[in-house]
N, C-alpha and C positions, 0 to 999 in steps of 0.2 A: 380938457376932458380927463377926469380921473379914471384910472384903470383899477379893476379889482384884483387883489392879490390872489394867486392860485395856491390853494392849500394842498400840499402833497401829503396824502395819508401814508402811514407806514405799511409795509407789506403784511398781508394776512399771515398770522402764525400757522405753522404746519407742525402739528403734534403727531408723532409716530405712535402707533398702537403699542400699548404696554404688553410686555410678556407676562405669562402667568406667574413667574417668580417675582417680578416687580410688583404685581398686584398683591401677591401674598405678603411681601415685605411691607407694603404700605398699609394693608388692612390688619395684618397681624393674625394671631391665632384666634379663631372663633369657635364657639361651642354651641351645640343644640342638645337639649335633653327632652326626651319624649317619655312621659310616665306610662307604665303598662299596668292596666287593671288586672286583678288576679285571674279572671276568667279568660284573658287573652294571652296569658304567659305560655300555656301549652301549645296553642296553634302557632305562636311565634317561634317557639323552639323547633317545631316540626318542619317549618319552612326556613330555618335560619341559614342553611347552606346557600340556597339560591339568592336569598336576601343579601347575605354577606357579599356574594359575588357581584351583584348589581351595584351595590354601594361602594365597596372597596376597589374592585377591579375596573368597573365601567365608569363610575363617577369620580374615582380618585379621592374618596372621602373616608377617613378613618371611622370605624364603627366598633362598638363593643356593647355587650349586655352587662349591666351592673345588677347582679342578682340580689345584692343586699338592699339596695335602694329601689329595686324593681323598676328599672327604667333603661332605655336605650340611649347611649351617649354618642354623639357625632362630633367630629372635629375636622376642620379643613387641613389640607396638607400643602407643602410648597409646590407640588406638581398638580394641584387641583386646577383644571382649565379655566373655570369661571367662578366668580364670587357666589353667584346664585345657586350653584350646585349643592351647597350645604343646606340651604333652605328647601330645595327640591327634595333632598334625601329625607329631611325632617318631615315634610308633607307626605312622602311615600310611606314612612314608618307609621305616621299618624293614621293614614288611610287603612293600613293593615290592622292597627289597633281598633279601629271602628268596626272592623268585620269584613272588609274586602279581601279577596284573595291577592296574593302577591303579584300574580300575572296581570290582573286588572289594575292594581295599584301602580304597576310599573309604567302605565301610561303617563303618570305624573312626572316621571323622569324624562320621558321621550318628547312630550308635547307641552308647549307653553299655554295652550288654551284649554286645558283640562283642569276642572276644579272639583272640590267636594262641597256640597251644600247640605246642611243639616237643619232639621226643624223637629219640633215635637207636636204630637197630636193636639195638645192643649193650646198650641199657637193658632190652630185652625178652629177648633170647637172644644168646649169643655165637656168631657164625657167621663162617666164613672161607672164602675161595676160592669154589668153585662153589656151595656152600650159601648163601653171601651173595647171589650173583647170582640164584639161584633164588628166594630170599625177596623180592628187589626185583621180580623178574618176576611173582611171585604177587600182590603188591600192585598192580602196574600192570595186569596182565591183557593179553590179546591186543588190540592197538590201544588200550590204555588203558581197556578196558571195565569192568574190576573197579573201578578208581579212580573212573570216572564214575558207576558204579552206587552206590557209597558216598556220593559227593558229592550226587547227586540225591536219594537217600533221606533223608539226614541234613541236607540244605540247608546244606552246608559246602563249603569249598574246600580242596583238598589239594595240597601241593607235595612231590614226592619228589625230593630233591636228593642223589644218591648214597646214603649211609647215614643221612642226616638227613631227617626227615619233619616238615612244618609243616602245621598245620590251623587254618583261619580260620573262626570262627562263634561261635554262642552256646555257653556252657559245657556245657549239658546235651546238646547235639548233638555237640559235640567229643568228649564222653565216649563216645558211641555209636560214632562214626567211629573213634576210637582203639582201642576194644575190637575192632572188626572187623579193623583193620590188624594188631593184635597177634596175633589168631588166625591171620592169613595168615602172619605172620613165624614163628610156632611150627610151621607146617606144615599147617594146616587147608586142605582143598581149597576152591576158589572156590565150588563148588556148595553146600557147607555154609554158607558166609558169605552166599550169595544167599538161602538159606532163612531165615537169621536176619534178613536185611535186610527180607524180605517181612513177617515178624512185626513188626519194628520199624515198618515203614511203616504197617501197619494200626493199630498202637497210636498212632502219632503222628497219623494221620488222625482217630481217635476222639477224641483230646484236642483237636485243632483244631476 
């Protein structure tokens, strides 16, 4: 009777966690450059001190404003805790450039499940002239009430910049906010969207 040979497998390798300095040495120096449009230079200057503190002191990423090229330049450092911090800081600056306040945009540094979703009115419906102006007015509402209602219900932040709309928040809530904005673009009255928001609010409260 033949006996089968027992195969002895080698022990499973045990890799120790790399230190930040070892990661920096392996990856090397990386850069990110975020262009700044002319109309966003002044708002960025006014909030530069807290922005600089969040990026340089908290995230351990080098930052500077290149006034000639009109862009913000970011670079990782040997003491940067994680590789992803550089991209997080680039997303943070990009959100401020889109029109979000630095306090709202700082959520991108703190949470991994916060995103920025952008779309244009023409992606939903082709509108021109007064029809386009009315669609923007429906999304904003009187004194911005409709926009604030969508923001407060879905726990998101919305920027309406001419025909472009930017939404900041978790993916599931961005989806709800975008659906409401798309309904307003298509011509739904604000009252109908408010009714939908009340239903969404009760559902979100039950989940929470």
